[in-house]
C-alpha positions in Angstrom: -0.1 0.2 0.1 3.2 2.6 0.9 4.3 1.6 -2.8 0.7 2.7 -4.3 0.9 6.0 -1.8 4.2 6.8 -3.7 3.6 6.1 -6.8 -0.1 7.7 -7.4 1.7 11.0 -5.5 5.4 10.6 -6.1 6.0 14.8 -5.3 3.5 15.1 -2.7 5.1 16.1 1.3 1.4 15.2 2.1 -1.2 12.6 1.3 -4.6 12.3 3.0 -6.0 9.0 4.2 -9.1 8.0 4.9 -9.5 6.0 8.2 -9.4 2.4 6.9 -6.5 2.8 4.7 -4.5 4.9 7.1 -5.4 1.6 9.7 -4.5 -0.8 6.8 -1.5 0.9 6.4 -0.4 0.6 9.9 -1.2 -2.9 10.0 1.5 -3.1 6.7 4.3 -1.6 8.1 3.7 -3.5 11.5 3.7 -6.6 9.5 7.0 -5.6 8.0 8.8 -3.7 11.0 8.6 -5.4 14.2 10.7 -2.8 16.0 10.7 -0.4 19.8 11.8 2.6 20.1 12.1 4.8 22.8 10.9 8.6 22.6 12.4 11.6 24.3 10.1 14.6 24.0 11.5 17.8 25.1 14.8 19.2 26.4 16.1 17.1 29.2 13.6 14.8 29.5 13.2 11.5 30.1 13.3 8.9 28.2 9.4 6.7 27.6 9.1 3.4 28.2 9.6 1.3 24.5 6.4 1.8 22.7 5.8 -0.2 19.1 6.3 1.8 15.8 2.7 1.2 15.1 1.3 2.8 18.5 4.1 5.8 17.6 2.9 6.2 14.1 -0.7 5.9 15.3 -0.2 8.5 18.0 1.5 11.3 15.6 -0.7 10.7 12.3 -4.1 10.8 15.2 -2.8 14.8 16.0 -3.5 15.3 11.7 -7.0 14.4 11.3 -8.6 16.7 8.8 -12.7 16.9 7.8 -12.8 17.5 4.1 -16.4 19.1 3.9 -15.7 21.8 1.2 -15.6 20.9 -2.6 -12.5 23.2 -3.6 -9.9 22.6 -0.4 -7.1 21.8 -1.9 -6.5 18.9 0.3 -9.0 17.0 -2.1 -5.5 17.0 -4.5 -4.0 15.1 -2.3 -6.6 12.4 -1.6 -5.7 8.5 -1.5 -8.6 6.6 -3.0 -8.8 3.4 -4.7 -12.1 4.0 -6.3 -12.0 7.2 -7.7 -15.9 7.4 -8.7 -16.6 6.8 -5.3 -14.6 9.6 -3.9 -17.6 12.6 -2.1 -16.4 15.3 -4.0 -16.4 13.4 -7.9 -19.3 11.5 -6.6 -21.1 14.4 -6.2 -20.2 16.2 -9.3 -21.5 12.8 -10.9 -24.9 13.2 -9.3 -24.8 17.0 -10.4 -23.9 15.3 -14.0 -26.9 12.9 -13.8 -29.4 14.7 -11.7 -30.1 18.2 -12.9 -32.5 20.6 -11.5 -35.5 21.7 -13.6 -34.6 25.8 -14.5 -38.4 26.4 -14.9 -39.6 24.5 -12.2 -37.5 24.2 -8.8 -39.7 21.3 -7.3 -38.8 19.3 -10.5 -35.3 17.4 -11.2 -34.2 15.4 -14.7 -32.7 12.3 -14.6 -30.1 11.8 -17.2 -29.7 7.9 -17.8 -27.4 8.1 -20.5 -24.7 10.4 -18.6 -25.7 7.5 -15.3 -24.8 4.9 -17.9 -21.8 6.7 -19.5 -20.2 7.3 -15.9 -20.6 3.6 -14.5 -19.1 2.3 -18.0 -16.0 5.1 -17.3 -15.4 3.5 -14.2 -15.8 0.1 -15.7 -13.4 1.2 -18.4 -10.9 3.2 -14.9 -10.6 -0.5 -13.3 -9.7 -2.3 -16.6 -7.0 -0.1 -17.4 -5.8 0.0 -13.9 -5.3 -3.8 -14.4 -3.7 -3.3 -17.9 -1.2 -1.0 -16.4 -0.4 -3.7 -13.3 -0.3 -6.0 -16.1 2.1 -4.2 -18.1 4.5 -3.3 -15.3 4.7 -7.1 -14.5 5.9 -7.9 -18.0 8.4 -5.5 -17.7 10.2 -6.8 -14.8 9.6 -10.3 -15.1 7.3 -12.7 -16.7 3.4 -13.0 -15.4 2.2 -16.4 -14.2 -0.4 -18.0 -15.8 -2.5 -18.3 -13.0 -2.2 -13.9 -12.3 -3.7 -13.4 -16.1 -6.1 -15.3 -15.7 -7.1 -13.4 -12.0 -7.2 -10.1 -13.9 -9.0 -11.5 -16.5 -11.5 -13.2 -14.1 -11.7 -9.4 -12.5 -12.1 -7.6 -15.9 -15.2 -10.5 -16.6 -16.5 -9.5 -13.0 -16.5 -5.6 -14.4 -18.3 -6.6 -17.2 -21.5 -8.4 -15.3 -21.4 -5.7 -12.7 -21.6 -3.3 -15.5 -24.7 -5.2 -17.2 -26.3 -5.5 -13.8 -25.6 -1.7 -12.8 -27.2 -1.4 -16.6 -30.1 -3.4 -15.4 -30.8 -1.6 -12.3 -30.9 1.7 -14.1 -33.7 0.3 -16.6 -35.4 -0.4 -13.0 -34.9 3.4 -11.8 -35.5 4.7 -14.5 -38.8 2.6 -14.7 -39.4 4.0 -11.3 -38.7 7.3 -12.1 -40.9 8.1 -15.3 -43.7 6.3 -12.7 -42.7 8.8 -10.2 -43.1 11.6 -12.8 -46.3 10.3 -13.6 -47.5 10.3 -10.4 -46.5 13.6 -9.7 -47.9 15.2 -13.0 -50.9 13.6 -12.1 -50.4 15.5 -8.3 -49.3 18.5 -10.3 -52.7 18.3 -12.8 -55.1 17.0 -9.3 -57.1 19.5 -8.3 -56.9 21.0 -4.9 -59.5 18.1 -3.8 -59.3 17.9 -0.2 -62.5 17.7 1.6 -63.2 19.1 5.0 -65.3 16.4 6.0 -66.0 13.0 5.1 -67.9 10.5 6.0 -66.0 7.9 8.1 -65.2 4.6 5.6 -66.3 2.3 8.1 -69.8 3.1 7.9 -72.2 2.1 4.9 -75.8 2.2 5.5 -78.8 4.5 4.8 -78.8 6.4 8.2 -76.2 8.2 10.4 -75.9 11.7 11.7 -72.8 13.2 12.1 -73.2 15.8 15.0 -72.0 19.9 14.2 -69.9 17.9 11.4 -70.8 20.9 9.0 -68.0 23.8 10.3 -67.5 25.9 7.0 -70.8 26.2 5.2 -72.9 28.6 6.2 -74.9 31.4 4.4 -75.0 31.6 0.2 -71.4 30.7 0.5 -70.0 28.1 -2.3 -70.5 24.8 -1.3 -70.0 20.8 -2.8 -71.4 18.0 -2.1 -70.5 14.6 -3.3 -72.3 10.9 -2.5 -71.2 7.7 -3.3 -74.7 4.8 -3.2 -76.6 2.4 -4.6 -80.3 2.7 -5.4 -83.3 0.8 -6.7 -86.7 1.2 -7.9 -87.5 1.5 -4.1 -85.2 4.9 -3.6 -87.8 7.9 -5.4 -87.2 11.2 -4.0 -84.8 10.1 -1.4 -82.7 11.8 0.8 -78.9 10.9 -0.1 -77.7 13.2 2.2 -78.1 16.7 3.9 -76.3 19.5 5.8 -77.6 22.5 8.0 -79.9 23.7 10.3 -82.2 21.1 12.6 -85.1 23.8 12.2 -88.2 22.3 9.9 -90.7 23.5 7.6 -93.4 22.6 10.0 -92.4 24.4 13.0 -93.1 28.0 12.1 -91.0 27.3 8.8 -87.7 28.2 10.8 -85.8 25.6 8.4 -87.0 27.0 5.5 -84.0 27.5 3.0 -81.3 26.6 5.5 -80.5 23.3 4.4 -78.6 21.4 1.4 -79.7 18.0 0.3 -79.0 16.0 -2.3 -81.3 13.5 -3.0 -82.5 10.7 -5.9 -85.7 12.0 -7.8 -85.8 8.9 -10.1 -84.3 6.8 -12.3 -82.5 9.7 -14.0 -82.9 12.6 -12.1 -82.2 14.3 -9.1 -83.6 16.7 -6.2 -81.2 19.0 -4.7 -83.2 20.7 -1.5 -82.6 23.8 0.4 -85.9 23.2 2.1 -88.4 25.5 0.7 -86.5 26.9 -1.9 -86.1 23.8 -3.8 -84.4 22.2 -7.6 -86.3 19.5 -8.6 -85.7 16.8 -11.3 -82.0 18.1 -12.0 -81.2 15.6 -15.2 -78.9 12.8 -14.6 -79.2 10.7 -17.6 -79.9 8.9 -19.7 -79.0 5.4 -18.5 -80.8 4.4 -15.3 -79.2 5.2 -11.4 -81.4 1.9 -10.6 -79.2 -0.7 -12.5 -77.6 -2.2 -8.8 -74.2 -0.4 -9.5 -72.7 2.0 -7.2 -73.0 6.1 -8.6 -71.1 9.1 -7.9 -73.0 12.4 -7.4 -71.8 15.7 -6.8 -73.9 18.9 -6.5 -71.9 22.3 -6.3 -73.0 25.5 -6.1 -70.7 28.6 -6.8 -72.1 32.0 -5.1 -70.3 34.1 -7.3 -72.3 33.3 -10.1 -75.3 31.9 -8.4 -74.5 28.6 -10.2 -75.7 24.8 -9.1 -74.4 21.7 -11.0 -74.9 18.4 -10.6 -72.4 16.0 -11.8 -73.1 11.8 -12.2 -70.1 9.9 -12.4 -67.7 11.2 -15.1 -70.6 12.8 -17.4 -70.3 16.2 -17.9 -72.7 18.7 -15.8 -76.0 19.6 -15.4 -76.3 23.2 -15.0 -78.7 25.8 -13.9 -79.2 29.4 -12.4 -80.1 29.9 -8.9 -82.6 32.6 -8.2 -82.4 32.9 -4.7 -79.2 32.9 -2.3 -78.8 29.8 0.0 -79.4 30.8 4.0 -77.8 27.0 5.2 -76.8 26.8 9.0 -74.1 25.3 10.2 -75.0 22.0 12.2 -75.1 18.4 11.6 -74.4 16.3 8.6 -77.4 13.6 8.1 -77.1 10.7 6.0 -80.2 9.0 4.7 -82.8 11.7 6.3 -83.1 15.7 7.1 -85.0 17.5 9.9 -88.4 17.1 8.6 -88.2 12.9 8.9 -89.9 12.7 5.1 -88.1 11.6 2.0 -85.9 9.5 4.3 -83.5 6.7 2.4 -85.0 3.3 2.5 -82.9 0.3 2.0 -84.8 -3.2 1.6 -81.9 -5.0 0.3 -78.5 -3.8 -1.6 -79.7 -0.4 -1.1 -76.6 2.0 0.5 -74.6 5.2 0.8 -71.3 4.2 0.9 -68.9 7.5 1.1 -70.0 11.6 1.7 -67.7 14.0 1.2 -68.0 17.8 1.5 -65.8 20.7 -0.1 -66.4 24.8 1.2 -66.0 25.4 -2.5 -67.0 24.5 -5.6 -65.1 21.9 -7.3 -64.3 21.3 -10.5 -65.1 18.8 -13.1 -61.5 17.3 -12.2 -61.8 17.0 -9.0 -65.0 15.2 -9.5 -63.3 12.7 -11.5 -60.5 12.2 -9.2 -63.5 11.1 -6.4 -64.7 8.7 -9.1 -61.6 7.2 -9.5 -60.0 7.2 -6.3 -63.6 5.9 -4.3 -64.4 3.3 -6.7 -63.0 0.6 -4.7 -64.4 1.8 -1.2 
C-alpha cells in the first residue's frame, strides 16, 4: 500500500488517507517492521517506555486528522482513494451530472439515464485500465504467471457482469422515476380536491348523523357535496345526504332555506333541496341509476355566479342558475334523512350510501373525476 501511495503521489509532501486506509497502512507497516523505539520529548526530558512503531505512528498521525467538507479544499488533490468514482467530491459531481434541476420549476428534477450509464462505463474502463497497467508493469520486470493473468481476466469479467447488472438496475430506476414523474404530473394536474369532512370509510348504510360536522358551509357560501351510493326503484325522492340547520318547515318554517340536501328523484333525475326553495328533477340520464351499480353524484354551488351543477359519475354536468341565495346553517351532517323526517332513504336489500364528502367551495370537474377514480374501491 505504501508503494501504491508513493506511485500515486511521487512529489507530494502530504497525503490524505481515510480512516480505513490509514489502519491498513499501519497493519502493513507492523507486518514488515517489528521494532520498538524509545521517545524523548523536550529538552532534558526522560526517555519514555519502549513503544511499538505502529503505536508511535498512530499516536503521531491521530493529531493530523482533517475533515474535507468543501469541494474546493486543496487537500482533495492529495487524497488517496482506490475507487476513483466513489470519492465524495467526484461522486457529488457525478450526481450533479446525472440529476439536474428543472430551470423553470425548482421542485422538479431531470434524471439523465445516458449520463448515468456513461459514468458507470467510465468507472469500469478505469478499473480495466488500472489492471492493464499493472499487467504491463509486471510484464516489464518478469514473465507474468498464467494464474495472475487468469485472475486479472476474472476481475475484468466480473466488472463486465457488474456493468450489466448496473444497467439492469438503471433500467429499473428509470422505470421507477418514470412512474414517479407520472405520479408527480398527476399530482400537479390533480385539483385541490381535499374535502374538509368525509364520511368514515367504516360506515356504510342508510341512516347516520354526524353531530356538528358541518363547520364551514353557511349562508350563501360556495359548497360541494359528493355521495357514492347504490339505489333501486324503491328509492324515489329519497334523501342521500343533507347538512345545515335542525329547523323544519312545519315548525313555523324556521328551517326554510337553511339546508342543503341531495336526493334521488327517480331513475334519471335528482333533486337538490334547500328546504322551501328547491331545485327539482335535474336530469342526470340517460342511463338509469337503478342498475344495481354504485354511482357518484356531486352537487356544486358557486355563490359568485349562483350556478348550481350536478355531476353523475364521469359525465358532463347539468347546471342551472339559482335565483334565491341559500341561507344554510352550520350543524349536523345527516346521511339518508333530514329534519322534516320525510323522504328518508330506504334500504330493502342492496341499497346503501357508502361515501360522502363535503367541500367549502365549488369543486371542478377534474376533482369530480378524481373522486370517482379514487373511491371506486371503497
